[in-house]
PAZAPA-4460 file (N, C-alpha, C; in steps of 0.05 Angstrom, whole numbers, plus 32768, in hexadecimal, padded with zeros to 4 digits):
% residues 241
    n_x    n_y    n_z   ca_x   ca_y   ca_z    c_x    c_y    c_z   seq   type   mol
   9340   9032   8F2F   9327   903B   8F37   9327   905E   8F3B     1      X     A
   931A   906F   8F24   930C   9082   8F28   92FE   9083   8F44     2      X     A
   9307   90A3   8F4C   92F1   90A4   8F69   92DF   90B1   8F6C     3      X     A
   92C8   90A1   8F52   92B2   90AA   8F44   929B   90BB   8F68     4      X     A
   929F   90A3   8F79   9292   90AC   8F91   929C   90C3   8FA3     5      X     A
   92AA   90D6   8F9A   92B3   90F2   8FA6   92B1   910E   8F9B     6      X     A
   92A0   90F6   8F79   92A2   910D   8F64   9280   9119   8F67     7      X     A
   927D   912D   8F62   925C   913E   8F52   9265   9151   8F45     8      X     A
   9253   9145   8F31   9255   9159   8F14   9238   9170   8F1A     9      X     A
   923B   9190   8F13   9237   919E   8F12   922A   91A5   8EF9    10      X     A
   920A   91A7   8EEF   91F7   91B0   8EDD   91E0   91C2   8EE7    11      X     A
   91E9   91EB   8ED3   91D9   91FB   8ECB   91C6   91F6   8EC4    12      X     A
   91A4   91F5   8ECB   91A0   91F7   8EB7   918F   9216   8EC1    13      X     A
   9181   9216   8EA2   9165   9223   8E91   915E   9228   8E8A    14      X     A
   913D   9210   8E89   9135   920A   8E71   9142   91F4   8E5E    15      X     A
   9147   91E9   8E6F   9158   91C5   8E69   9142   91A3   8E71    16      X     A
   9127   91B6   8E62   9119   919C   8E6E   9119   917C   8E4A    17      X     A
   912A   9196   8E31   912E   9183   8E1F   9140   916D   8E24    18      X     A
   9154   9176   8E3E   9170   9166   8E3D   916D   915C   8E58    19      X     A
   9161   9167   8E65   9174   9165   8E85   9165   9142   8E85    20      X     A
   9153   9135   8E89   914D   911C   8E97   9158   9108   8E83    21      X     A
   915B   910D   8E63   917A   90FC   8E5A   9198   9104   8E62    22      X     A
   9190   9112   8E61   91AF   9116   8E6D   91BA   9115   8E88    23      X     A
   91A5   9111   8EA5   91A4   910E   8EB2   91A1   90E6   8EBA    24      X     A
   9196   90D5   8EA5   9188   90B6   8EAB   91B7   90B3   8EA2    25      X     A
   91BE   90CE   8E7B   91D3   90BF   8E7A   91F5   90C6   8E86    26      X     A
   91EE   90CD   8EA7   920B   90CC   8EB5   9202   90BB   8ECA    27      X     A
   91EC   90BA   8ECC   91E8   90B4   8EEA   91E6   9088   8EE0    28      X     A
   91E0   9080   8EC9   91E3   9071   8EC6   91FE   905F   8EBA    29      X     A
   920A   9071   8EB8   922E   9073   8EA5   923D   906F   8EC0    30      X     A
   9230   907F   8ED2   9244   9081   8EEB   923B   9082   8EF8    31      X     A
   922F   9061   8F0A   921A   9069   8F25   921B   907A   8F41    32      X     A
   922F   9082   8F47   9246   9083   8F59   9247   90A2   8F53    33      X     A
   924A   90B0   8F3D   924E   90DC   8F39   9231   90D8   8F4E    34      X     A
   922A   90E9   8F57   9220   9105   8F60   9217   9115   8F4E    35      X     A
   9203   911F   8F43   91EF   9136   8F31   91EC   9141   8F40    36      X     A
   91F1   9162   8F38   91E6   917F   8F49   91DC   9186   8F28    37      X     A
   91BF   9185   8F2D   91B3   9194   8F1B   91AC   91AA   8F25    38      X     A
   91B9   91CD   8F20   91A9   91EB   8F26   91A5   91EF   8F0D    39      X     A
   9186   91F9   8F1A   9176   9209   8F0F   916B   9219   8F14    40      X     A
   9167   9230   8EFF   915E   9251   8EFD   9147   924C   8EF9    41      X     A
   9134   923F   8F0C   9116   9248   8F0F   910E   9244   8EE9    42      X     A
   911A   922E   8EDC   910C   9230   8ED2   90E9   9228   8EC4    43      X     A
   90E6   9233   8EAE   90C8   9236   8EAA   90BD   9225   8E9B    44      X     A
   90D5   920B   8E96   90C2   91FA   8E82   90C2   91DD   8E8A    45      X     A
   90BF   91DC   8EAA   90BD   91C8   8EC3   90DE   91BA   8EC4    46      X     A
   90ED   91CA   8EBF   910F   91B4   8EC0   9113   91A1   8EDB    47      X     A
   910B   91C1   8EE4   9102   91AF   8F11   9102   9194   8F15    48      X     A
   90DF   919B   8F03   90D1   9189   8F0B   90D6   9172   8EF7    49      X     A
   90E2   9170   8EEB   90F0   9156   8EEA   9101   914A   8EE3    50      X     A
   911B   9159   8F01   9120   9152   8F0D   9126   913F   8F22    51      X     A
   910B   9155   8F2B   90FD   9148   8F4D   90EC   912B   8F41    52      X     A
   90E7   9124   8F2E   90E0   9107   8F21   90FD   90F5   8F22    53      X     A
   9109   9104   8F16   911C   90E4   8F16   912A   90E6   8F24    54      X     A
   9136   90F2   8F45   9139   90EC   8F5D   912E   90D7   8F6B    55      X     A
   910F   90DD   8F60   9101   90BC   8F70   910A   909F   8F58    56      X     A
   9122   90AB   8F56   913A   908A   8F44   914C   908A   8F4A    57      X     A
   9158   90A2   8F53   9180   90AE   8F4C   9175   90B8   8F70    58      X     A
   918D   90B1   8F81   9192   90B1   8F94   91A3   90C1   8F92    59      X     A
   91B3   90C0   8F80   91CF   90D6   8F7F   91C5   90F4   8F6C    60      X     A
   91B1   90F7   8F61   91A5   9108   8F54   9193   911C   8F5E    61      X     A
   91A9   912E   8F6C   91A1   9148   8F84   919B   9161   8F6E    62      X     A
   9187   917A   8F6F   9179   918D   8F68   9181   91A7   8F80    63      X     A
   9185   91C2   8F6D   9189   91D8   8F80   917E   91E4   8F6D    64      X     A
   9160   91EB   8F77   9148   91FF   8F6B   915A   921E   8F77    65      X     A
   9157   9238   8F61   9161   9246   8F6F   9142   9260   8F52    66      X     A
   9144   927B   8F6E   912B   9283   8F65   9122   928F   8F40    67      X     A
   9141   9291   8F39   913A   92A5   8F27   914B   92A2   8F0F    68      X     A
   914E   92AE   8EF3   9166   92A3   8EE8   9184   92B8   8EF8    69      X     A
   9193   92B8   8EF2   91A9   92C2   8F08   91C5   92C1   8F03    70      X     A
   91C7   92AA   8EE3   91DB   92AD   8ED7   91EF   9294   8EE4    71      X     A
   91FB   9288   8ECD   920F   9272   8EC6   9222   926E   8EDF    72      X     A
   923B   9288   8EE5   924C   9286   8F02   9243   927F   8F1A    73      X     A
   9223   929F   8F1F   9219   9296   8F32   9214   9274   8F3D    74      X     A
   9206   9265   8F29   91F8   924F   8F33   9210   923D   8F30    75      X     A
   9224   923B   8F26   923D   9236   8F22   9251   9235   8F3E    76      X     A
   9249   9248   8F54   9258   925B   8F64   924C   9241   8F79    77      X     A
   9230   9247   8F7B   9213   9231   8F8A   9221   9217   8F89    78      X     A
   9225   9212   8F7A   922D   91F8   8F73   9241   91ED   8F85    79      X     A
   9256   91FD   8F79   927C   91FE   8F7E   9270   91FA   8FA5    80      X     A
   9264   920D   8FAB   9258   9208   8FD1   9251   9200   8FDE    81      X     A
   922F   91EC   8FC9   9225   91D6   8FCF   9241   91C8   8FD1    82      X     A
   9252   91C0   8FC4   925E   91A8   8FB6   927E   919B   8FC6    83      X     A
   9289   91C1   8FD5   9298   91BD   8FEB   9290   91B1   9006    84      X     A
   926B   91C0   900C   926B   91BB   902F   9264   91A1   9028    85      X     A
   925B   918D   9013   9256   9171   900F   926C   9157   9011    86      X     A
   9286   9169   901B   9294   915E   900E   92A9   914C   8FEF    87      X     A
   929D   9156   8FDF   92A8   9149   8FD0   92C3   9150   8FC8    88      X     A
   92D3   9143   8FB7   92E3   9137   8FB2   92F2   914A   8F8D    89      X     A
   92D8   9152   8F86   92DF   9150   8F66   92CD   9165   8F5A    90      X     A
   92C7   9173   8F56   92A7   917D   8F51   92AB   9183   8F2F    91      X     A
   929B   9182   8F1C   9294   9178   8EFD   9281   9192   8EF8    92      X     A
   928E   91AD   8EE5   9280   91B8   8EDB   9274   91B1   8EC0    93      X     A
   925B   91A6   8EB8   9254   91A7   8E9A   9237   91A1   8E8E    94      X     A
   9237   91AA   8E7F   921A   91B6   8E67   9209   919F   8E6E    95      X     A
   91EB   91AF   8E6B   91D6   9195   8E6C   91DA   9192   8E4B    96      X     A
   91DA   9194   8E32   91CA   918C   8E26   91DD   9186   8E0E    97      X     A
   91EF   916C   8E20   9203   9162   8E04   9218   916C   8DF2    98      X     A
   921A   9184   8E04   923B   9191   8DEA   9245   918A   8DFA    99      X     A
   9244   917A   8E0E   925B   916E   8E20   9261   914D   8E2B   100      X     A
   926F   9142   8E1E   9266   911A   8E14   9275   9116   8E36   101      X     A
   9255   9106   8E46   925A   90FE   8E58   926C   90E0   8E65   102      X     A
   9271   90DD   8E45   9281   90C4   8E45   92A2   90DA   8E4A   103      X     A
   92A5   90E7   8E49   92BD   90F7   8E49   92D2   9101   8E69   104      X     A
   92C0   90F5   8E7A   92BE   9101   8E97   92C9   90EB   8EA3   105      X     A
   92CF   90D5   8E9E   92E6   90C6   8EAA   930A   90D4   8EA1   106      X     A
   9301   90DB   8E89   9322   90E1   8E79   932C   90F9   8E93   107      X     A
   931D   910B   8E8B   9311   9123   8E9B   931D   9122   8EBF   108      X     A
   9315   9111   8ECE   9317   910C   8EEC   932C   9100   8EEF   109      X     A
   9329   90E6   8ED4   9351   90D9   8EDE   9366   90EB   8EDD   110      X     A
   935A   910C   8EC7   937D   911C   8ECE   9378   9126   8EDD   111      X     A
   935D   9129   8EFA   9368   9130   8F08   9381   9122   8F1B   112      X     A
   9386   9109   8F17   9396   9104   8F29   93B2   911B   8F2E   113      X     A
   93C6   9124   8F16   93D2   913B   8F17   93CE   9156   8F0B   114      X     A
   93BB   9154   8F1F   93BA   9174   8F14   93A3   917C   8F21   115      X     A
   9395   919B   8F2B   9386   91A6   8F32   9368   91B0   8F2D   116      X     A
   936F   91B2   8F10   9357   91BE   8EFF   9363   91AE   8EE0   117      X     A
   933F   91A2   8ED6   9342   9190   8EC3   9330   91A6   8EA0   118      X     A
   933C   91AA   8E8D   9321   91B4   8E7F   9323   91A1   8E5E   119      X     A
   930D   919B   8E6D   9301   918D   8E4B   930D   919A   8E3E   120      X     A
   932B   91A2   8E1E   931D   91B9   8E10   931C   91AF   8DF3   121      X     A
   9310   91C5   8DE9   9308   91C7   8DC6   931D   91D0   8DC0   122      X     A
   9337   91D6   8DC3   934A   91E2   8DB8   936A   91DA   8DC5   123      X     A
   9369   91C7   8DC0   937E   91C6   8DD8   9389   91B5   8DB4   124      X     A
   9368   91A4   8DB4   9388   9193   8D96   937A   919F   8D75   125      X     A
   937E   91BC   8D67   9374   91CB   8D5D   9351   91D0   8D66   126      X     A
   933B   91CD   8D52   9318   91CF   8D60   9313   91C4   8D5A   127      X     A
   9306   91B3   8D75   92FE   91A2   8D78   92D3   91A7   8D7B   128      X     A
   92C4   91B0   8D5F   92B6   91BE   8D6D   929A   91B4   8D56   129      X     A
   927E   91A6   8D57   927F   9194   8D48   9256   91AA   8D45   130      X     A
   9254   91B3   8D2A   9239   91BA   8D25   9235   91E8   8D25   131      X     A
   924A   91EA   8D3A   924F   9206   8D44   9246   921A   8D26   132      X     A
   923A   922C   8D2E   923A   923D   8D11   925A   9256   8D0C   133      X     A
   925F   9258   8CFD   927F   925B   8CF5   9287   927D   8D06   134      X     A
   9274   9282   8D04   9270   92AB   8D23   9266   92A1   8D34   135      X     A
   9269   9288   8D45   9265   9282   8D62   9283   927B   8D68   136      X     A
   9288   925C   8D4E   92AC   925E   8D4B   92B9   9269   8D4D   137      X     A
   92B2   9285   8D3F   92CC   9298   8D40   92CA   92A9   8D59   138      X     A
   92B8   92A5   8D6A   92AD   92B9   8D7D   92CB   92AE   8D9D   139      X     A
   92B9   9290   8D99   92C9   9277   8DAA   92DF   9282   8DAA   140      X     A
   92F1   9278   8D93   930C   9268   8D90   931A   928F   8D8E   141      X     A
   930B   92A2   8D8C   9314   92C8   8D92   931F   92C3   8DAD   142      X     A
   9307   92B8   8DBE   9306   92CE   8DD6   931E   92B4   8DE3   143      X     A
   9321   9299   8DE2   933F   928F   8DEB   9352   92B2   8DE1   144      X     A
   9352   92A9   8DC9   9367   92B2   8DC4   936E   92CC   8DCE   145      X     A
   935F   92DD   8DCC   9356   92F6   8DDC   9363   92F5   8DFB   146      X     A
   934E   92E2   8E06   935B   92DE   8E24   9379   92D6   8E2D   147      X     A
   9383   92C0   8E19   93AB   92BB   8E14   93B5   92CE   8E1B   148      X     A
   93AF   92EB   8E06   93BF   92F7   8E00   93C1   9305   8E1C   149      X     A
   93A9   9311   8E1C   93A2   932A   8E39   93B2   931E   8E53   150      X     A
   93AB   9300   8E5E   93A6   92FE   8E78   93C8   92EE   8E70   151      X     A
   93D0   92DF   8E5C   93EB   92C9   8E56   93E6   92AB   8E66   152      X     A
   93C6   92A9   8E66   93CA   9289   8E80   93C5   927A   8E65   153      X     A
   93D1   926C   8E6F   93DE   9253   8E57   93CA   9245   8E51   154      X     A
   93B2   9242   8E43   9398   923B   8E43   9391   9238   8E2A   155      X     A
   9393   9228   8E18   9384   922E   8DFD   935E   9233   8DFC   156      X     A
   9351   9219   8E0E   9333   9223   8E0C   932D   9233   8E2D   157      X     A
   932D   9249   8E26   9333   9266   8E48   930B   9256   8E47   158      X     A
   9305   924B   8E40   92E3   925D   8E44   92DB   9247   8E43   159      X     A
   92DB   9223   8E45   92C9   9212   8E39   92BD   9209   8E5E   160      X     A
   92B1   91FD   8E59   929A   91FE   8E6F   9294   91EC   8E79   161      X     A
   92A2   91C6   8E74   92A8   91AE   8E6B   92BC   91B5   8E7C   162      X     A
   92BA   91AC   8E9F   92E2   91A0   8EAA   92D8   91A0   8EC9   163      X     A
   92F2   918A   8ECE   92EB   9185   8EF0   9303   9199   8F01   164      X     A
   92F4   919E   8F20   92FF   91AC   8F32   930B   9198   8F42   165      X     A
   9325   919A   8F45   932E   9183   8F6B   9324   919A   8F80   166      X     A
   9323   918C   8F9A   930E   919B   8FAF   9325   91AF   8FB1   167      X     A
   9342   91AF   8FAD   9360   91C4   8FB4   935D   91E0   8FA3   168      X     A
   934A   91D6   8F89   934B   91E7   8F7E   9338   91FA   8F8A   169      X     A
   931F   91F7   8F7D   9311   9200   8F91   9309   9218   8FAC   170      X     A
   9313   9209   8FB5   9325   9215   8FD3   933B   9229   8FC8   171      X     A
   933E   922C   8FBD   934B   9242   8FC1   933F   925F   8FB0   172      X     A
   932B   9254   8FA1   9319   926F   8F9C   9302   9287   8FC1   173      X     A
   9302   9299   8FAE   92F9   92AA   8FC0   92D9   92AB   8FAC   174      X     A
   92C3   929A   8FB5   92B8   929E   8FA6   9295   92B7   8FA6   175      X     A
   92A7   92C8   8FB7   929F   92E3   8FBD   92A7   92F8   8FAC   176      X     A
   92CC   92F1   8FA2   92D7   9300   8F9A   92CD   92F9   8F70   177      X     A
   92C4   92ED   8F66   92BB   92EA   8F54   92AE   92F8   8F49   178      X     A
   92B7   92FD   8F37   929E   932B   8F22   9299   9314   8F11   179      X     A
   9295   9307   8F01   9298   92F9   8EE4   9270   92E8   8EE7   180      X     A
   925D   92EC   8EE1   9248   92DF   8EE1   923E   92CF   8EC5   181      X     A
   9251   92D6   8EB0   9241   92C4   8E91   9259   92B4   8E8B   182      X     A
   925D   92C2   8E74   9276   92B1   8E5A   9292   92B6   8E6B   183      X     A
   928F   92C6   8E7F   92B9   92D7   8E80   92B1   92C0   8EA0   184      X     A
   92A8   92AF   8EAB   92A8   92A1   8EB7   92B3   928F   8EBD   185      X     A
   92BA   9282   8EAC   92C9   926F   8EAE   92E4   927E   8EA5   186      X     A
   92F1   928A   8E9A   9306   928C   8E92   9316   92A0   8EAE   187      X     A
   9301   92A9   8EC1   9304   92AF   8ED6   9310   92A1   8EEB   188      X     A
   9306   9292   8EF0   9313   9275   8F06   9323   926A   8EF0   189      X     A
   9328   9268   8EDB   933D   925D   8ED7   9360   9265   8ED8   190      X     A
   9357   9288   8EDC   936B   929C   8ED6   9373   92A0   8EF0   191      X     A
   935E   9297   8F13   9362   929E   8F27   9373   9284   8F2D   192      X     A
   9367   9262   8F25   936E   9251   8F31   938F   924C   8F28   193      X     A
   9392   9255   8F0B   93AD   9256   8F01   93BD   9272   8F08   194      X     A
   93B5   9287   8F1A   93CE   9298   8F23   93D6   9294   8F46   195      X     A
   93C3   9279   8F4A   93C5   9268   8F64   93DD   9259   8F64   196      X     A
   93E2   924E   8F45   93FF   9243   8F4F   93F0   921D   8F42   197      X     A
   93DB   9222   8F47   93C9   9205   8F3D   93C8   91F6   8F27   198      X     A
   93D5   91DD   8F20   93CF   91D0   8F00   93BF   91D9   8F01   199      X     A
   93B8   91D2   8EE5   93A3   91D7   8ECB   93B1   91BC   8EB1   200      X     A
   9396   91BA   8EB0   93A2   91A4   8E9B   9386   919D   8E7C   201      X     A
   938E   91A3   8E67   9376   91A7   8E59   9375   918A   8E47   202      X     A
   9364   9185   8E4F   9357   915A   8E38   9341   9162   8E25   203      X     A
   9358   915F   8E0F   9341   9158   8DF7   932D   9157   8DF1   204      X     A
   9318   9160   8DE8   92EB   915A   8DE2   92F3   9163   8DD2   205      X     A
   92D9   915D   8DCB   92CC   9161   8DB3   92AA   9162   8DBF   206      X     A
   92B6   9183   8DB2   9297   9193   8DBB   927A   918A   8DA6   207      X     A
   925C   918F   8DAB   9253   918B   8D9E   923C   9193   8DA4   208      X     A
   922F   91AC   8D96   9220   91BE   8D86   920E   91BB   8D9F   209      X     A
   91F1   91C8   8DAB   91DC   91B5   8DB6   91CF   91B1   8D9C   210      X     A
   91C2   9197   8DA5   91A5   9191   8D90   9188   919C   8D95   211      X     A
   9187   919B   8DB1   916A   91A6   8DBB   9161   91B5   8DDB   212      X     A
   915A   91CE   8DD1   915B   91EA   8DE5   916A   91F4   8DE1   213      X     A
   916C   9205   8DE6   9171   922B   8DD6   9187   9231   8DE4   214      X     A
   91A4   923A   8DD6   91B8   9242   8DE2   91AE   9264   8DF8   215      X     A
   91CA   9259   8E0B   91C5   927D   8E20   91D7   928D   8E1C   216      X     A
   91DD   9286   8E01   91FE   92A7   8DF6   91E5   92C3   8DED   217      X     A
   91F3   92D7   8E00   91F5   92F1   8DEE   9207   9303   8DF0   218      X     A
   9200   9317   8DDF   920E   932B   8DE5   9219   933D   8DFE   219      X     A
   9204   9336   8E0A   9210   9348   8E1F   9226   9331   8E2B   220      X     A
   9225   931C   8E32   9233   930B   8E2E   925A   9309   8E30   221      X     A
   9254   930C   8E12   9267   930C   8E09   927A   932E   8E15   222      X     A
   9268   9339   8E0C   9277   9359   8E20   9279   935A   8E34   223      X     A
   9270   9349   8E45   9280   9347   8E6A   9296   933C   8E5F   224      X     A
   92A2   9322   8E4C   92B2   9319   8E56   92D4   9333   8E47   225      X     A
   92CE   9332   8E3B   92D7   9345   8E24   92EF   9359   8E40   226      X     A
   92DA   936A   8E54   92E2   9370   8E5F   92E9   936A   8E7A   227      X     A
   92DE   9358   8E82   92DA   934B   8E8E   9306   9340   8E90   228      X     A
   930C   9336   8E88   9322   9329   8E84   933E   933E   8E7D   229      X     A
   9331   935C   8E70   9349   936B   8E7B   9350   937C   8E9D   230      X     A
   9334   937B   8EA2   9336   937D   8EC4   933E   9362   8ED4   231      X     A
   933E   934E   8ED0   934C   9329   8EDD   9361   9336   8ED6   232      X     A
   9370   9346   8EC7   9390   934E   8EBA   9396   9368   8ED3   233      X     A
   9384   9374   8ED5   9394   938C   8EE4   9395   9390   8F01   234      X     A
   9383   9374   8F08   937E   9366   8F27   9394   9363   8F2A   235      X     A
   939F   9345   8F11   93B4   9337   8F1D   93D5   9351   8F15   236      X     A
   93C7   935D   8F09   93EC   936C   8F04   93EB   937B   8F22   237      X     A
   93CF   938A   8F2D   93D3   939A   8F42   93D6   9382   8F68   238      X     A
   93CC   9371   8F5A   93CB   935F   8F72   93B1   9358   8F88   239      X     A
   93A2   9362   8F78   9382   935C   8F85   936F   934F   8F76   240      X     A
   9386   9337   8F62   9371   932A   8F57   9361   931B   8F74   241      X     A
***
């Protein structure tokens, strides 16, 4: 039996009214013992109100409302702190737009038996991405190669956002010292956990481009990632990571 009752899934949202109800129902019907925390950054499209309505049906559904759009990194950090305070042993990151398949949740959770961080990997078995434009695919795959080259981290998908952390892994992180907030947040967290000597495993997934809503990717997020990788490597070299 998988420890669903000790597991919470964190989903940050901003203008996800097209997806949030369907995602919440899919997860909580499939895994009724799992908890789900929606971290909404003041979506003007009513995402938070949809979640509040659904909470009447699902006691395992929680909502964290934040004042405004502050970035995915800060949203996840707030969610991590909440999960640790509530005593959860397994904490997922997941997107709201069905680019991550809820059917893969048990495989990632099962892999935590012998690992501290499990990553749903788009690149561990070649390239497993559906309906991405070539430019974005090249950017993402190139970012993973670049990150591995600079940091020497043995992970194929360094920026993937479908993950399961053990409580042990999260407690090694000093949330106040995390410098990234956008695209590079995922790689920074991976790098810091790996640098502590914890076990990381990649589980192959198929990543699907979102069907509804709009992507949050922009050039500033990409630039942050480029410079963050170098900065993180230097901090490790000088023992200040």
